C-alpha positions as CSV (number, residue, x, y, z in Angstrom):
1,M,-34.5,-0.1,-5.7
2,L,-31.1,2.2,-5.4
3,F,-29.6,-0.3,-7.8
4,Q,-32.0,-0.2,-9.9
5,S,-32.1,3.7,-10.0
6,I,-28.3,3.5,-10.4
7,Q,-28.5,1.3,-13.8
8,R,-31.1,3.6,-15.3
9,A,-28.9,6.9,-14.4
10,R,-26.1,5.8,-16.3
11,S,-26.1,7.7,-19.6
12,S,-25.3,5.9,-22.9
13,A,-21.8,7.5,-23.3
14,R,-20.6,5.6,-20.3
15,Y,-21.9,2.6,-21.5
16,T,-20.4,2.8,-25.0
17,A,-17.1,3.0,-23.2
18,Y,-17.3,0.5,-21.3
19,R,-18.2,-1.8,-24.1
20,L,-15.6,-0.4,-26.0
21,I,-12.9,-1.5,-23.3
22,A,-14.6,-5.5,-22.7
23,M,-14.2,-5.6,-26.1
24,A,-10.3,-4.4,-26.7
25,L,-9.7,-6.5,-23.7
26,A,-11.4,-9.6,-25.4
27,A,-9.0,-9.6,-27.8
28,I,-6.0,-10.0,-25.9
29,L,-7.3,-12.7,-23.9
30,T,-5.3,-15.3,-25.8
31,P,-2.1,-13.4,-26.3
32,P,1.4,-14.5,-28.2
33,T,4.2,-17.0,-26.0
34,V,7.9,-15.9,-24.8
35,A,9.7,-17.7,-27.4
36,G,11.9,-19.2,-25.4
37,A,10.3,-19.5,-22.2
38,E,10.7,-22.4,-19.9
39,D,6.7,-22.5,-19.8
40,P,6.1,-22.8,-23.7
41,A,2.2,-22.0,-22.2
42,A,2.9,-19.1,-20.2
43,S,2.3,-15.9,-21.8
44,M,4.2,-12.8,-21.9
45,F,0.8,-10.8,-20.9
46,S,-0.6,-10.5,-17.5
47,F,-4.5,-8.9,-17.3
48,S,-6.3,-7.2,-14.7
49,G,-9.0,-5.4,-13.7
50,F,-10.9,-3.1,-11.0
51,G,-14.1,-0.9,-11.1
52,T,-16.3,1.1,-9.0
53,L,-20.3,1.4,-8.8
54,G,-21.3,4.6,-6.9
55,A,-23.5,6.8,-6.1
56,V,-23.9,9.6,-4.3
57,H,-26.6,12.2,-2.4
58,S,-25.7,15.5,-1.6
59,N,-27.9,18.2,0.4
60,E,-26.8,20.9,-0.9
61,D,-29.0,22.3,-4.2
62,Q,-26.9,25.3,-4.8
63,A,-24.2,23.5,-5.7
64,D,-22.2,20.5,-6.7
65,F,-19.9,18.1,-4.9
66,V,-17.1,16.5,-7.1
67,S,-14.0,14.2,-6.0
68,G,-11.7,16.1,-8.1
69,I,-11.2,19.8,-9.7
70,F,-11.7,18.5,-13.6
71,S,-14.6,17.2,-12.9
72,P,-18.0,19.3,-15.0
73,N,-20.5,18.1,-12.3
74,G,-21.6,16.0,-9.7
75,A,-24.2,16.0,-6.8
76,G,-26.1,18.8,-5.7
77,Y,-27.3,20.8,-7.7
78,T,-26.9,19.1,-11.0
79,S,-28.7,16.4,-9.5
80,P,-29.3,15.0,-5.9
81,W,-27.4,12.1,-6.8
82,S,-24.7,11.2,-9.1
83,V,-23.2,7.8,-10.1
84,S,-20.4,10.3,-11.7
85,V,-18.6,11.3,-9.0
86,D,-17.1,7.8,-8.4
87,S,-17.9,5.8,-10.8
88,K,-15.4,4.2,-12.6
89,I,-14.0,1.4,-14.4
90,G,-10.4,0.3,-15.4
91,A,-8.0,-2.3,-17.0
92,Q,-4.5,-3.5,-17.2
93,I,-2.1,-5.2,-19.1
94,D,1.6,-6.1,-18.0
95,A,3.9,-7.6,-20.5
96,R,7.5,-9.0,-19.8
97,F,9.5,-9.1,-22.7
98,T,12.7,-9.9,-21.3
99,P,14.1,-10.5,-17.5
100,Q,14.9,-6.7,-18.0
101,I,12.5,-5.1,-20.0
102,S,8.8,-4.6,-18.8
103,A,5.7,-2.9,-20.1
104,M,2.3,-1.7,-18.5
105,I,-0.9,0.2,-19.9
106,Q,-3.7,1.5,-17.9
107,I,-6.9,2.0,-19.3
108,I,-9.5,3.9,-17.2
109,S,-13.1,5.3,-18.4
110,Q,-14.5,7.9,-15.7
111,Q,-16.1,11.2,-16.3
112,N,-13.6,13.3,-17.9
113,Y,-13.8,17.2,-18.1
114,D,-16.4,17.3,-21.0
115,N,-18.9,15.1,-19.2
116,T,-18.2,12.3,-21.5
117,Y,-16.5,8.8,-20.7
118,T,-14.1,8.1,-23.0
119,P,-11.4,5.6,-21.7
120,R,-7.9,7.6,-21.3
121,V,-4.4,6.3,-20.8
122,E,-3.8,6.9,-17.2
123,W,-0.5,4.7,-17.1
124,G,1.3,3.4,-20.1
125,N,5.3,3.2,-19.8
126,I,8.4,0.8,-20.5
127,K,10.5,-0.2,-17.3
128,Y,14.1,-1.4,-17.6
129,E,15.4,-2.8,-14.6
130,L,19.6,-2.4,-14.9
131,T,19.5,-4.3,-11.6
132,P,17.0,-5.8,-9.3
133,E,17.0,-2.5,-7.3
134,L,17.4,-0.2,-9.9
135,G,14.9,0.6,-12.8
136,I,14.1,2.9,-15.4
137,R,10.7,3.8,-17.0
138,I,9.9,5.9,-19.8
139,G,6.4,6.7,-20.5
140,R,3.2,8.4,-18.4
141,T,3.6,7.2,-14.6
142,V,1.4,8.4,-11.6
143,L,3.4,10.8,-9.9
144,P,3.6,8.9,-5.8
145,S,2.2,12.9,-3.9
146,F,0.1,10.9,-1.6
147,L,0.3,8.1,0.4
148,F,-2.4,6.3,-1.7
149,S,-1.5,7.8,-5.4
150,D,-0.9,4.3,-6.7
151,T,-4.2,2.8,-5.7
152,R,-6.1,6.3,-6.0
153,N,-8.4,4.9,-8.2
154,V,-9.0,1.2,-7.6
155,G,-11.6,1.4,-4.8
156,Y,-10.9,-2.1,-3.5
157,S,-7.5,-1.3,-2.3
158,N,-9.0,1.7,-0.4
159,P,-10.5,1.6,2.9
160,W,-13.2,4.6,2.2
161,V,-15.2,5.6,-0.8
162,R,-12.8,7.8,-2.0
163,P,-9.7,9.4,-0.6
164,P,-9.9,12.5,1.7
165,V,-11.3,15.8,-0.7
166,E,-9.8,18.0,1.4
167,A,-5.8,16.6,0.9
168,Y,-6.0,14.8,-2.4
169,S,-7.5,18.4,-4.1
170,L,-4.2,19.9,-3.2
171,V,-2.2,18.4,-6.1
172,P,-4.7,18.1,-9.1
173,I,-2.7,16.7,-11.2
174,D,-1.7,13.6,-10.9
175,T,0.3,12.1,-13.6
176,S,3.7,13.0,-15.7
177,D,4.5,12.2,-19.3
178,G,8.6,11.9,-19.0
179,V,10.8,9.4,-17.3
180,D,11.4,8.0,-13.8
181,V,14.4,6.1,-11.9
182,S,13.5,3.8,-9.1
183,Y,15.7,2.4,-6.3
184,L,15.0,-0.4,-3.8
185,L,17.2,0.4,-0.6
186,H,17.3,-2.3,2.3
187,L,18.9,-0.8,5.7
188,G,18.1,-3.8,7.8
189,S,14.1,-4.8,8.1
190,W,13.5,-1.1,7.1
191,V,12.6,-1.3,3.4
192,H,13.3,2.5,0.8
193,S,11.6,3.1,-2.7
194,L,12.9,5.7,-3.5
195,V,11.4,7.3,-6.8
196,G,12.8,10.2,-9.1
197,T,10.4,11.8,-12.0
198,Y,10.9,13.9,-14.4
199,G,8.4,15.2,-17.2
200,S,5.4,17.2,-18.2
201,T,1.3,16.9,-18.1
202,S,-1.4,18.5,-20.0
203,T,-5.1,18.4,-18.6
204,Q,-8.2,20.2,-20.7
205,Q,-10.6,21.9,-18.1
206,P,-14.4,21.8,-17.4
207,T,-14.1,25.9,-18.2
208,G,-12.3,25.8,-21.2
209,G,-8.2,25.7,-21.5
210,N,-5.8,23.7,-20.5
211,A,-3.6,23.5,-17.3
212,E,-0.3,22.5,-18.4
213,A,2.6,21.6,-15.8
214,R,6.0,22.3,-17.8
215,R,9.5,20.8,-15.8
216,Q,7.6,18.6,-13.9
217,W,9.7,16.7,-11.4
218,N,8.8,14.6,-7.9
219,I,11.2,12.6,-5.5
220,S,9.7,10.7,-3.2
221,D,10.5,8.1,-0.5
222,T,8.7,5.1,0.3
223,I,9.5,3.7,3.6
224,E,8.1,0.1,5.1
225,F,8.6,-1.2,8.2
226,G,6.8,-4.0,9.2
227,S,2.8,-3.2,9.5
228,A,3.7,0.5,8.9
229,T,4.2,2.7,5.9
230,I,5.7,6.0,5.5
231,R,5.6,8.3,2.7
232,I,7.6,11.2,2.1
233,A,7.4,13.5,-1.5
234,Y,8.3,16.7,-2.6
235,Q,7.2,18.0,-6.3
236,R,7.2,21.2,-8.5
237,A,6.3,22.4,-11.6
238,D,5.8,25.1,-13.7
239,L,1.9,25.5,-14.1
240,T,0.1,27.3,-16.5
241,L,-3.8,27.7,-16.9
242,D,-5.1,28.8,-20.3
243,G,-8.3,30.5,-19.2
244,L,-7.3,32.7,-16.2
245,H,-3.9,33.7,-18.1
246,T,-6.4,35.2,-20.4
247,F,-8.4,36.7,-18.0
248,F,-5.5,38.1,-16.6
249,G,-4.4,39.9,-19.9
250,A,-7.3,42.1,-19.4
251,F,-6.0,43.6,-16.1
252,R,-2.5,45.0,-18.6
253,Q,-5.0,47.0,-20.5
254,F,-4.5,49.3,-17.0
255,G,-1.4,50.3,-17.4
256,P,1.2,49.6,-14.2
257,Q,-1.1,48.7,-11.6
258,G,-2.8,46.4,-13.7
259,N,0.6,44.8,-14.8
260,A,1.7,44.7,-11.1
261,L,-1.8,42.7,-10.4
262,A,-1.1,40.3,-13.5
263,D,2.5,39.6,-12.5
264,E,1.5,38.8,-9.0
265,Y,-1.5,36.8,-9.8
266,D,-1.6,35.1,-13.3
267,P,-0.6,30.9,-13.2
268,Y,1.1,31.6,-16.4
269,R,3.7,29.2,-15.9
270,K,3.9,30.3,-12.4
271,P,6.2,27.7,-10.3
272,V,4.0,25.4,-7.9
273,E,5.4,23.5,-5.0
274,F,3.9,20.8,-3.0
275,I,5.3,19.1,0.2
276,G,3.8,16.2,2.0
277,I,4.2,13.5,4.5
278,G,1.7,10.3,5.5
279,G,1.5,7.2,7.0
280,M,-0.1,4.0,7.8
281,Y,0.0,1.7,10.5
282,N,-1.9,-1.5,9.5
283,P,-1.5,-5.0,11.3
284,R,-4.3,-7.8,11.1
285,D,-7.5,-6.5,12.4
286,W,-7.4,-2.4,12.3
287,F,-5.4,0.7,10.8
288,V,-4.8,4.0,11.4
289,A,-3.5,6.8,8.6
290,G,-2.8,10.2,8.4
291,E,-1.6,12.6,5.7
292,W,-0.5,16.5,5.7
293,G,0.4,18.3,2.5
294,G,1.6,21.7,1.7
295,T,1.2,23.4,-1.7
296,Q,2.5,27.3,-3.3
297,L,1.0,27.8,-6.2
298,H,2.7,31.3,-6.5
299,S,-0.6,32.4,-8.2
300,V,-4.3,33.1,-7.8
301,L,-4.5,29.9,-6.7
302,G,-2.5,30.7,-3.5
303,E,-1.1,28.4,-0.5
304,S,-2.8,26.2,0.9
305,T,-2.3,23.0,3.8
306,A,-4.5,20.1,4.2
307,W,-4.4,17.5,6.5
308,Y,-6.4,14.3,7.5
309,V,-6.3,11.0,10.2
310,S,-8.5,7.9,9.7
311,G,-8.8,5.1,11.4
312,G,-10.8,1.8,11.0
313,Y,-11.3,-1.8,13.0
314,R,-12.0,-5.1,11.0
315,L,-15.3,-6.8,12.5
316,A,-15.0,-10.2,10.7
317,K,-16.3,-9.0,7.3
318,F,-16.9,-5.5,8.3
319,T,-14.3,-2.5,9.2
320,P,-16.1,0.8,10.1
321,Y,-14.0,3.5,10.1
322,L,-14.0,7.5,11.6
323,T,-11.9,10.3,9.4
324,Y,-11.4,14.1,9.9
325,G,-9.8,15.8,7.2
326,A,-9.2,19.7,6.8
327,V,-8.0,22.4,4.3
328,K,-7.3,25.6,5.0
329,A,-5.8,28.9,3.1
330,E,-2.2,30.3,4.0
331,S,-2.5,33.2,1.4
332,N,-4.7,36.3,0.8
333,T,-8.0,35.5,-0.1
334,S,-9.2,38.8,-1.0
335,D,-7.2,41.8,-2.8
336,P,-8.0,45.4,-3.1
337,G,-7.5,45.1,-7.2
338,L,-7.4,48.2,-9.4
339,N,-7.5,51.7,-8.2
340,V,-10.6,52.6,-9.5
341,S,-10.9,55.6,-8.1
342,A,-7.8,56.7,-10.2
343,L,-9.5,55.6,-13.8
344,P,-11.4,57.8,-15.8
345,P,-15.3,57.2,-15.7
346,N,-15.5,55.3,-18.7
347,L,-12.2,52.9,-17.4
348,A,-14.4,52.7,-13.7
349,G,-17.0,49.9,-14.3
350,P,-15.0,47.4,-16.7
351,A,-12.2,48.2,-13.5
352,S,-14.8,47.0,-11.1
353,G,-15.6,44.0,-12.9
354,L,-12.1,42.8,-12.7
355,N,-11.8,43.3,-9.2
356,A,-14.9,41.5,-8.8
357,A,-13.9,38.6,-10.6
358,L,-10.3,38.6,-9.1
359,N,-11.9,38.1,-5.2
360,T,-14.1,35.6,-6.6
361,I,-11.1,33.2,-8.0
362,L,-9.6,33.9,-4.5
363,G,-12.1,33.7,-2.4
364,S,-13.2,30.2,-3.4
365,I,-10.2,28.8,-2.3
366,A,-10.8,25.9,0.1
367,V,-11.3,26.5,3.5
368,Q,-13.3,23.2,4.9
369,N,-13.6,20.4,7.4
370,T,-14.9,17.5,7.2
371,I,-15.6,14.3,9.7
372,S,-16.3,11.1,7.8
373,V,-18.3,7.5,9.0
374,G,-18.0,4.6,7.2
375,T,-17.9,1.0,6.8
376,R,-16.5,-1.8,4.7
377,W,-18.5,-4.9,3.8
378,D,-16.3,-7.5,2.0
379,F,-19.7,-9.9,0.9
380,M,-17.4,-11.7,-1.9
381,R,-13.9,-12.3,-2.5
382,N,-12.6,-9.4,-4.6
383,M,-15.5,-7.2,-4.2
384,D,-16.4,-4.8,-1.4
385,L,-20.0,-2.6,-0.5
386,K,-19.3,0.6,1.4
387,L,-21.5,3.3,2.9
388,Q,-19.9,6.7,3.8
389,Y,-21.7,9.6,5.6
390,D,-19.5,13.0,5.3
391,H,-20.5,16.4,7.4
392,T,-18.8,19.3,5.5
393,R,-18.8,22.5,7.6
394,L,-17.5,24.8,5.2
395,G,-14.9,28.2,6.1
396,A,-16.5,31.7,6.6
397,G,-17.1,33.2,3.1
398,S,-15.5,29.5,1.2
399,P,-17.2,27.0,-1.1
400,G,-14.4,24.6,-0.2
401,T,-14.2,22.1,-2.4
402,L,-17.7,22.7,-3.9
403,I,-18.4,23.9,-7.7
404,D,-21.1,25.2,-10.1
405,L,-22.4,27.7,-7.7
406,Q,-25.7,29.3,-8.0
407,P,-26.6,32.3,-7.0
408,G,-28.2,30.7,-4.2
409,F,-25.2,29.3,-2.7
410,R,-24.3,30.0,0.9
411,P,-20.8,29.6,1.8
412,G,-19.7,29.1,5.5
413,S,-22.7,26.8,5.6
414,T,-22.7,23.0,6.3
415,V,-23.3,19.8,3.6
416,D,-24.0,16.6,4.0
417,L,-22.8,13.7,1.4
418,L,-24.6,10.0,1.4
419,S,-22.3,7.6,-0.5
420,I,-22.8,4.3,-1.8
421,A,-20.1,2.0,-3.8
422,I,-19.3,-1.5,-5.1
423,D,-15.9,-1.8,-5.8
424,F,-14.1,-4.8,-7.8
425,V,-11.2,-6.2,-9.0
426,W,-10.2,-9.3,-10.8
């Protein structure tokens, strides 16, 4: 009955998007061959795909749980059950033109900022290998900010229904349009994958306007040793949020004190910084993973740190797991704002309204902790079924990572989630 309900809940927009992807991919299933290749029948193209069909239930009916801040709605207030939070389908085409030149494109259909499911390009780049160890890519790449950044959308590659939102919500912009350079370094039994990225990106927000990151660069080192993997990353960009920039323009109408507040909080070309470190140990029958990250946004978005630790044990086709994650604010979550007493009566009211809105934004910085328990069942080749229960305690006065808050919402409360997902690859 649950899967029948999920089937009925699919929107026509999503169904249309999925069909468009399928039609486009069907057109390339018989691609041309590489002239002069050793095997005349070998194709220069390879094709793969992945997807997740998921449903999430939330007991919080005055706010929505989402897995990313650019989602317009989710489970809870909008609907007790939501198939939009985790469901997606994607396809990837790789092409090898010469031994040194290759290209790839990855297209994903999932919930967009405007509640449509129009397919979008997640990856799309051309790579030139100067040596077997040194390569350069031009185009769109995914930033290697976190341990699971490369497989964030491929549910089958991850142990959980979704990566812990406490940590992975720290860096909502995860792609870059530009150039990156990679170098593979072997030091005995240690392998270092060094990546440096420079570019920019722009993402539309559900509340209107764009989130634009300019002069965005990232440097990371992924270290592999036996069954252990460690990733260290640093990221910096100049961030502009159009909607909030317009909001702080109203503060500037109040003279020097308004200008001072806007200069401090307006996210207009403000530097944002992120540093993260994560590790995973994954021998044959069990795994343990953990990450820590910190952001400094130098604006009304404040500063935050987050971490999680997770572990699981494989029993035949089942992998039960346990995860604990937390995020907290490292900056002020309130501000006195404009000095209303120093303003004439006709301006006191608008100033009070701006102060209230400023403190609502500051108070929305996520503070929460979550304990998750779940299991993965690899019931057939290239497919798994996951069940996960999350119990989240919101920080005092904080909405945590919830969105679309309603008048009856109580900050500092608890939220229980039940998630079910089928992941597949081909």
